[in-house]
Backbone as CSV, one residue per row, in Angstrom:
resi,resn,N_x,N_y,N_z,CA_x,CA_y,CA_z,C_x,C_y,C_z
1,UNK,-94.718,60.715,-4.888,-92.920,59.646,-4.383,-92.246,60.997,-4.818
2,UNK,-91.379,60.883,-3.713,-90.329,62.084,-3.821,-89.025,61.919,-4.786
3,UNK,-88.215,62.649,-5.130,-87.411,62.232,-6.324,-85.831,62.561,-5.771
4,UNK,-85.290,62.032,-6.697,-83.937,61.465,-5.988,-83.067,62.844,-5.758
5,UNK,-82.393,62.997,-3.993,-82.400,64.159,-3.819,-81.582,65.414,-4.882
6,UNK,-80.547,64.449,-5.390,-79.663,65.390,-6.145,-80.909,65.749,-7.349
7,UNK,-81.736,65.715,-7.553,-82.402,66.303,-8.587,-83.433,67.450,-8.377
8,UNK,-83.241,67.538,-6.958,-84.442,68.729,-6.286,-83.576,70.105,-6.761
9,UNK,-82.393,69.885,-6.923,-81.302,71.471,-7.040,-81.682,71.911,-8.095
10,UNK,-82.416,71.075,-9.407,-83.066,71.614,-10.766,-84.119,72.272,-10.388
11,UNK,-84.628,71.865,-9.489,-85.743,72.497,-10.082,-86.031,73.666,-9.683
12,UNK,-87.264,74.421,-10.345,-87.464,75.772,-10.055,-88.200,75.931,-8.673
13,UNK,-87.804,77.240,-8.354,-88.556,77.470,-6.861,-90.088,77.256,-6.627
14,UNK,-91.234,77.490,-8.075,-92.498,76.957,-7.730,-92.467,76.218,-8.120
15,UNK,-92.260,75.047,-8.748,-91.522,73.322,-8.399,-91.131,73.526,-7.386
16,UNK,-90.171,73.428,-6.570,-90.443,72.939,-5.039,-91.529,73.291,-4.057
17,UNK,-92.071,74.834,-4.168,-92.972,74.967,-3.507,-93.942,73.820,-3.752
18,UNK,-94.854,73.535,-4.546,-95.466,72.815,-5.363,-95.150,71.657,-4.061
19,UNK,-94.080,71.261,-4.807,-93.919,70.030,-3.865,-93.722,69.600,-2.165
20,UNK,-93.589,71.246,-1.744,-93.217,71.171,-0.263,-94.886,70.724,-0.205
21,UNK,-95.864,71.750,-0.517,-97.221,71.660,-0.188,-97.549,70.144,-0.191
22,UNK,-97.235,69.098,-0.907,-97.564,68.145,-0.509,-96.698,67.603,-0.038
23,UNK,-96.418,67.844,1.131,-95.912,67.060,1.927,-94.512,67.397,1.681
24,UNK,-93.504,67.159,1.049,-92.151,66.877,0.200,-91.015,67.706,1.165
25,UNK,-91.007,67.185,1.961,-89.866,68.106,3.090,-88.847,68.390,2.371
26,UNK,-87.975,67.567,1.335,-87.332,66.994,1.002,-86.973,68.601,0.312
27,UNK,-88.114,68.826,-0.649,-88.217,70.402,-1.648,-88.224,71.557,-0.342
28,UNK,-89.027,71.412,1.022,-88.681,72.366,1.694,-87.176,72.676,1.782
29,UNK,-86.635,71.308,2.070,-85.180,71.721,2.683,-84.104,72.540,1.508
30,UNK,-84.977,71.858,0.233,-84.445,72.313,-0.922,-84.074,73.709,-0.784
31,UNK,-85.481,74.778,-0.632,-85.702,75.842,-1.159,-84.935,76.365,-0.036
32,UNK,-84.909,75.799,1.967,-83.983,76.625,2.744,-82.488,76.759,2.389
33,UNK,-82.176,75.446,1.812,-81.113,75.590,1.236,-80.480,76.357,0.278
34,UNK,-81.264,76.932,-0.437,-81.270,77.918,-1.855,-80.768,79.288,-1.550
35,UNK,-81.412,79.674,-0.297,-81.821,80.541,0.305,-81.033,81.042,1.336
36,UNK,-80.534,79.860,2.254,-80.069,80.843,3.921,-79.174,81.190,4.066
37,UNK,-77.937,80.882,2.923,-76.691,81.416,3.574,-76.496,82.975,2.583
38,UNK,-77.817,83.773,1.791,-77.854,84.822,1.970,-78.384,85.739,2.956
39,UNK,-79.698,85.319,3.091,-80.486,85.903,3.943,-79.591,85.622,5.443
40,UNK,-79.004,84.778,5.477,-77.861,84.979,6.645,-77.137,85.781,6.808
41,UNK,-76.542,86.024,5.860,-75.366,87.209,5.704,-76.312,88.409,5.358
42,UNK,-77.115,88.251,5.367,-78.002,90.022,5.261,-78.099,90.231,7.024
43,UNK,-78.825,88.965,7.547,-79.158,88.963,8.882,-78.095,89.871,9.794
44,UNK,-77.111,88.738,9.370,-75.732,89.558,10.128,-75.420,91.001,10.173
45,UNK,-75.342,91.398,9.129,-74.840,92.836,8.585,-75.849,93.606,9.581
46,UNK,-77.084,93.240,9.150,-78.262,94.368,10.004,-78.274,93.851,11.278
47,UNK,-77.685,92.609,11.998,-77.428,93.075,13.111,-76.335,93.107,14.066
48,UNK,-75.267,94.045,13.249,-74.501,94.697,13.620,-73.477,93.254,13.943
49,UNK,-73.582,92.502,13.173,-72.424,91.559,13.185,-72.724,90.590,14.225
50,UNK,-73.898,89.901,14.794,-74.477,89.474,15.835,-75.160,87.831,15.345
51,UNK,-73.915,86.736,14.890,-74.772,85.275,14.576,-75.536,84.764,15.070
52,UNK,-75.699,85.150,16.711,-76.546,84.166,17.186,-77.997,84.942,16.824
53,UNK,-78.076,86.204,16.807,-79.144,86.936,16.592,-79.978,86.582,14.955
54,UNK,-78.654,86.530,14.202,-78.812,86.532,12.556,-79.419,84.971,12.664
55,UNK,-79.080,84.019,13.018,-79.571,82.520,13.256,-80.982,82.112,13.214
56,UNK,-81.229,83.016,14.652,-82.485,82.616,15.085,-83.459,83.434,13.816
57,UNK,-83.589,84.908,13.722,-83.857,85.238,13.406,-84.360,84.727,11.602
58,UNK,-83.327,84.369,11.071,-83.147,82.649,9.676,-83.954,82.280,10.377
59,UNK,-84.315,81.463,11.871,-85.058,80.373,11.750,-86.552,80.340,11.640
60,UNK,-87.057,81.535,12.103,-87.988,82.288,12.371,-88.278,82.339,10.825
61,UNK,-87.634,83.105,10.168,-88.384,83.416,9.059,-88.515,81.923,8.365
62,UNK,-88.163,81.189,8.267,-88.209,79.747,7.607,-89.544,79.033,8.323
63,UNK,-89.730,78.961,9.679,-90.579,78.685,10.334,-92.433,79.444,9.472
64,UNK,-92.118,80.549,9.369,-92.779,81.421,9.005,-92.905,81.258,7.067
65,UNK,-92.614,80.799,6.863,-93.045,80.512,5.422,-93.396,79.029,5.531
66,UNK,-92.738,78.216,5.840,-93.482,77.422,5.879,-94.691,77.119,6.545
67,UNK,-94.943,77.741,7.475,-96.552,78.089,7.956,-97.591,78.633,6.722
68,UNK,-96.666,79.343,6.169,-97.549,80.302,5.402,-97.342,79.902,3.566
69,UNK,-96.567,78.994,3.523,-96.616,78.646,2.349,-97.809,78.373,1.403
70,UNK,-98.669,77.616,1.892,-99.787,77.931,1.447,-100.587,79.273,0.639
71,UNK,-99.769,80.495,1.313,-100.269,81.522,0.909,-99.354,82.089,-0.346
72,UNK,-98.455,81.597,-0.493,-97.728,81.503,-2.077,-98.257,81.788,-2.829
73,UNK,-98.722,82.859,-4.056,-99.058,83.592,-5.191,-97.985,83.075,-6.323
74,UNK,-98.244,81.973,-7.073,-96.978,81.617,-8.020,-96.856,82.995,-8.905
75,UNK,-97.887,83.543,-9.034,-98.154,84.866,-9.913,-96.738,85.858,-9.575
76,UNK,-96.154,85.780,-8.716,-94.745,86.763,-8.309,-94.040,85.644,-7.723
77,UNK,-92.785,86.217,-8.079,-91.166,85.638,-7.854,-91.362,85.090,-6.512
78,UNK,-91.000,83.825,-6.228,-90.927,83.319,-4.722,-89.918,84.238,-3.977
79,UNK,-89.135,84.247,-4.474,-87.769,85.400,-3.850,-88.585,86.761,-3.533
80,UNK,-89.557,87.393,-3.970,-90.139,88.309,-3.504,-91.281,88.117,-2.477
81,UNK,-91.508,87.051,-2.256,-92.491,86.680,-1.367,-91.518,86.101,0.250
82,UNK,-90.616,85.794,-0.347,-89.371,84.927,0.934,-88.827,86.442,1.533
83,UNK,-88.538,87.130,1.008,-87.628,88.669,1.293,-88.495,89.908,1.782
84,UNK,-89.904,89.598,1.662,-90.783,90.216,2.393,-91.232,89.824,3.383
85,UNK,-91.178,88.397,3.603,-91.419,87.731,4.970,-89.817,88.182,5.644
86,UNK,-88.669,87.655,4.960,-87.608,88.094,5.852,-87.489,89.354,6.463
87,UNK,-88.157,89.714,5.500,-88.045,91.868,6.414,-88.665,92.207,7.238
88,UNK,-90.111,91.233,7.364,-90.953,92.062,8.016,-90.844,90.964,9.173
89,UNK,-89.965,89.857,9.103,-89.441,88.887,10.393,-88.434,90.369,11.311
90,UNK,-87.475,90.992,10.350,-86.509,91.692,11.102,-87.220,92.811,11.700
91,UNK,-88.168,92.750,10.955,-88.946,94.438,11.616,-88.866,93.606,12.803
92,UNK,-89.578,92.592,13.139,-90.373,92.265,14.386,-89.310,92.283,15.538
93,UNK,-88.008,92.026,14.582,-87.225,91.933,15.954,-86.012,92.977,16.436
94,UNK,-86.305,94.059,15.539,-85.855,95.532,15.769,-86.914,96.231,16.665
95,UNK,-88.034,95.791,16.532,-89.371,96.871,17.224,-88.905,95.020,19.408
96,UNK,-88.505,95.164,19.030,-88.274,93.874,20.054,-86.924,94.299,20.534
97,UNK,-86.036,95.000,20.171,-84.637,95.657,21.056,-85.126,96.877,21.640
98,UNK,-84.582,96.820,22.515,-84.531,98.233,23.167,-84.070,99.437,22.674
99,UNK,-83.196,98.917,22.394,-82.021,100.482,21.715,-82.711,100.852,20.167
100,UNK,-82.960,99.465,19.766,-83.833,99.838,17.872,-82.971,101.193,17.323
101,UNK,-81.766,100.547,17.218,-80.790,101.423,16.272,-80.383,100.857,14.703
102,UNK,-80.845,99.499,14.925,-80.630,98.704,13.681,-81.702,99.364,12.786
103,UNK,-80.975,99.352,10.852,-81.528,100.093,9.700,-82.002,99.087,9.220
104,UNK,-83.507,99.003,8.597,-84.612,98.747,7.915,-84.732,99.232,6.521
105,UNK,-83.107,98.907,5.999,-83.047,99.839,5.058,-83.992,99.045,3.365
106,UNK,-84.761,99.902,3.021,-85.727,98.609,1.868,-84.955,97.762,0.619
107,UNK,-84.020,99.360,0.406,-83.371,98.908,-1.281,-82.899,97.172,-0.890
108,UNK,-81.978,97.105,0.526,-81.093,95.834,0.928,-82.276,94.135,0.908
109,UNK,-83.564,94.764,0.440,-84.841,93.469,0.340,-85.547,94.078,-0.586
110,UNK,-84.580,94.198,-1.860,-85.534,94.324,-3.089,-86.657,94.853,-3.121
111,UNK,-86.773,95.797,-2.134,-88.023,96.798,-2.044,-89.481,95.352,-2.173
112,UNK,-89.264,94.591,-1.754,-90.033,93.614,-1.805,-91.491,93.711,-0.327
113,UNK,-92.729,93.187,-1.245,-93.270,93.322,-0.678,-94.729,92.228,-0.439
114,UNK,-95.611,92.120,0.653,-95.792,90.727,0.519,-97.143,90.294,-0.311
115,UNK,-97.780,89.651,-1.057,-98.442,89.747,-2.332,-99.862,89.852,-1.184
116,UNK,-100.711,90.282,-1.972,-102.044,90.854,-1.411,-102.726,89.363,-1.178
117,UNK,-102.978,89.231,-0.071,-104.011,87.681,0.026,-105.302,87.639,-0.568
118,UNK,-105.601,87.212,-1.127,-107.371,87.411,-1.517,-108.264,86.791,0.231
119,UNK,-109.218,87.604,-0.003,-110.057,87.725,0.587,-111.233,86.476,1.281
120,UNK,-110.735,85.326,-0.526,-111.519,83.935,0.178,-110.752,82.936,-0.472
121,UNK,-110.215,82.057,0.087,-109.500,81.027,-0.755,-110.363,80.099,-1.925
122,UNK,-109.486,79.668,-2.924,-110.473,79.361,-3.694,-110.295,77.625,-3.629
123,UNK,-111.102,76.493,-3.834,-111.497,75.635,-3.449,-109.236,74.742,-3.628
124,UNK,-108.503,74.926,-4.411,-107.622,74.457,-4.407,-106.637,74.827,-3.232
125,UNK,-106.828,76.194,-2.744,-106.332,77.177,-1.778,-106.719,76.003,-0.252
126,UNK,-108.103,76.252,-0.127,-108.639,75.420,0.774,-107.759,73.682,1.761
127,UNK,-108.024,73.663,-0.176,-107.564,71.893,0.329,-106.071,71.775,0.498
128,UNK,-104.811,73.260,0.082,-104.134,73.271,0.649,-103.614,73.710,2.116
129,UNK,-104.238,74.808,2.012,-104.677,74.923,3.657,-104.546,73.765,4.441
130,UNK,-105.458,73.092,4.234,-105.891,71.972,5.138,-104.683,70.698,5.235
131,UNK,-104.104,70.521,4.091,-102.876,69.769,4.315,-101.587,70.308,4.968
132,UNK,-101.763,71.930,5.254,-100.791,72.225,5.761,-101.281,72.440,7.099
133,UNK,-102.299,72.114,8.036,-103.095,72.056,8.656,-102.625,71.189,9.410
134,UNK,-102.555,69.934,8.605,-102.676,68.755,9.275,-101.149,68.299,9.355
135,UNK,-100.448,68.940,8.229,-98.332,68.447,8.886,-98.593,69.408,9.901
136,UNK,-98.887,70.782,10.254,-98.613,71.494,11.143,-98.810,70.395,12.603
137,UNK,-100.071,70.284,12.239,-100.273,69.543,14.053,-99.521,68.050,14.165
138,UNK,-99.006,67.770,12.907,-98.390,66.299,13.549,-97.205,66.968,13.652
139,UNK,-96.780,67.527,12.958,-95.639,68.259,13.771,-95.460,68.725,15.094
140,UNK,-96.399,69.525,15.425,-96.791,69.686,16.702,-96.570,68.921,17.910
141,UNK,-97.549,67.686,17.313,-98.118,66.845,18.384,-96.391,65.949,18.316
142,UNK,-95.286,65.833,17.579,-93.990,65.845,18.225,-93.314,66.317,19.283
143,UNK,-93.670,67.106,19.551,-93.157,68.448,20.449,-93.500,68.133,22.156
144,UNK,-92.283,68.585,23.151,-93.044,68.942,24.021,-94.267,69.509,24.429
145,UNK,-95.099,69.501,25.263,-96.370,70.162,24.960,-96.185,71.768,25.829
146,UNK,-95.173,71.854,26.369,-94.784,73.409,26.823,-94.263,74.245,25.096
147,UNK,-93.448,72.826,24.432,-92.775,73.890,23.411,-93.744,74.418,22.640
148,UNK,-94.606,73.117,22.161,-96.016,73.201,21.146,-96.522,74.551,21.641
149,UNK,-96.826,74.845,22.638,-97.348,76.130,22.938,-97.060,77.478,22.729
150,UNK,-95.444,77.288,23.371,-94.615,78.703,22.146,-94.956,78.930,21.177
151,UNK,-94.582,77.783,20.476,-94.690,77.965,18.954,-96.344,77.991,18.154
152,UNK,-97.347,77.859,18.856,-98.503,78.158,18.496,-98.875,79.557,19.173
153,UNK,-98.379,79.969,19.983,-98.335,81.516,21.005,-97.675,82.270,19.781
154,UNK,-96.580,82.442,19.834,-95.606,82.894,18.658,-95.671,82.977,17.311
155,UNK,-96.058,81.981,16.596,-96.251,81.938,15.136,-97.448,82.027,14.936
156,UNK,-98.382,80.978,15.694,-100.020,80.967,14.714,-100.913,82.203,14.960
157,UNK,-100.566,82.426,16.745,-101.891,83.777,17.249,-100.856,84.409,16.934
158,UNK,-99.657,84.518,16.614,-98.280,86.141,16.538,-98.320,87.107,18.086
159,UNK,-98.163,86.337,18.972,-98.509,87.025,20.497,-96.699,87.586,20.483
160,UNK,-96.591,88.701,20.962,-95.427,89.231,21.219,-94.688,88.511,22.232
161,UNK,-93.195,88.514,22.273,-92.749,88.232,23.915,-93.633,88.795,24.865
162,UNK,-93.452,89.622,24.854,-94.238,90.623,26.814,-95.517,90.271,26.704
163,UNK,-96.422,90.028,25.820,-98.037,89.679,25.893,-98.204,87.727,26.416
164,UNK,-96.689,87.143,25.653,-96.902,85.659,25.947,-96.173,85.902,27.511
165,UNK,-95.626,86.610,27.842,-95.142,86.194,29.169,-96.591,86.696,30.489
166,UNK,-96.810,87.848,29.792,-97.627,88.156,30.601,-98.643,87.100,30.572
167,UNK,-99.460,86.496,29.748,-100.450,85.197,29.700,-99.928,83.870,30.447
168,UNK,-98.776,83.903,30.415,-98.356,82.911,31.343,-97.761,83.216,32.507
169,UNK,-97.616,84.012,32.746,-97.221,84.507,34.084,-95.427,84.409,34.137
170,UNK,-94.529,84.550,32.942,-93.102,84.077,33.062,-92.449,85.241,33.228
171,UNK,-91.066,85.117,33.785,-90.454,85.862,33.134,-90.029,86.257,31.593
172,UNK,-89.685,87.621,31.102,-89.424,87.523,29.693,-88.219,86.660,28.842
173,UNK,-87.190,86.850,29.982,-86.132,86.189,29.491,-86.755,84.749,29.511
174,UNK,-87.412,84.137,30.190,-87.313,83.082,30.616,-88.426,82.761,29.247
175,UNK,-89.378,83.819,28.687,-90.497,83.506,27.325,-89.212,83.075,26.397
176,UNK,-88.294,84.233,26.297,-87.542,84.191,25.134,-86.699,83.023,24.852
177,UNK,-86.095,82.428,25.904,-84.935,80.980,26.168,-85.884,79.753,25.541
178,UNK,-87.474,79.928,26.100,-88.373,78.884,25.704,-88.465,78.960,23.935
179,UNK,-88.939,80.135,23.438,-89.054,80.378,22.184,-88.106,79.618,21.439
180,UNK,-86.872,80.248,21.718,-85.699,79.947,21.229,-85.586,78.617,20.953
181,UNK,-85.256,77.838,22.428,-85.827,76.164,22.278,-86.784,75.358,21.318
182,UNK,-87.922,75.989,21.260,-89.231,75.556,20.812,-88.966,75.832,19.365
183,UNK,-88.503,76.950,18.789,-88.268,77.259,17.478,-87.036,76.263,16.571
184,UNK,-86.050,76.128,17.432,-84.753,74.963,17.011,-85.437,73.559,16.918
185,UNK,-86.445,73.278,18.214,-86.574,71.968,17.584,-87.921,71.895,16.738
186,UNK,-88.933,72.649,16.314,-89.784,72.861,15.682,-88.944,72.753,14.037
187,UNK,-87.880,73.728,13.751,-87.385,73.420,12.989,-86.542,72.197,12.311
188,UNK,-86.060,71.864,13.376,-85.579,70.298,13.302,-86.559,69.280,12.695
189,UNK,-88.009,69.275,13.716,-88.587,68.237,12.793,-89.253,68.340,11.838
190,UNK,-89.403,69.811,11.218,-89.344,70.422,9.829,-88.492,69.748,8.596
191,UNK,-86.932,70.238,9.354,-85.513,69.462,8.260,-86.167,68.067,8.457
192,UNK,-86.764,67.387,9.060,-86.161,65.718,9.060,-87.674,64.922,9.286
193,UNK,-88.658,65.550,8.874,-89.949,65.250,8.505,-90.040,64.050,7.910
194,UNK,-89.174,63.639,7.048,-89.538,62.551,6.093,-89.177,61.293,7.075
195,UNK,-88.157,61.728,7.917,-87.589,60.331,8.713,-88.374,59.991,9.895
196,UNK,-89.761,60.750,9.808,-90.718,60.802,10.867,-92.231,60.481,10.701
197,UNK,-92.301,60.691,9.502,-93.349,60.077,8.838,-94.246,58.710,8.937
């Protein structure tokens, strides 16, 4: 049973993660609201004051957080794990840029590192992975087929824009536009998951 919306504000990151892993989308939304301003500000600075790119990177970061939440190790602070994903997402962004002039100064990322993943999941992790997989499948089914394909190729199979363009024989600009729209649609579904259950 979900809490009153106001009560989510008082929960710790770990408590919100636990609830989000139980498909409580309000808990995930609270995590997003808790960290979006700081990450967006950092992305705006790092993209040379480009709010559009910063917003895209922020959405991509939280989609990755959502898809990998079952991998979070509560022995480490959630912020450390989140900043590692944020930093890696930004690195991916800078690699895609032809001018590649943006700074990736690790000091501003709290020297965050991804928690090492265990080689085998314990029974609880396997159950959470299945739950997350079912929720992901349910959300993807709500998307138009071409957007679903873009989300799977970009975020599940982790293809680069260039690889997607090659595989789908599409211009790279079209791929970027389609992924941008698919990402917005998918994030909207994540944010509104309560209303589509």
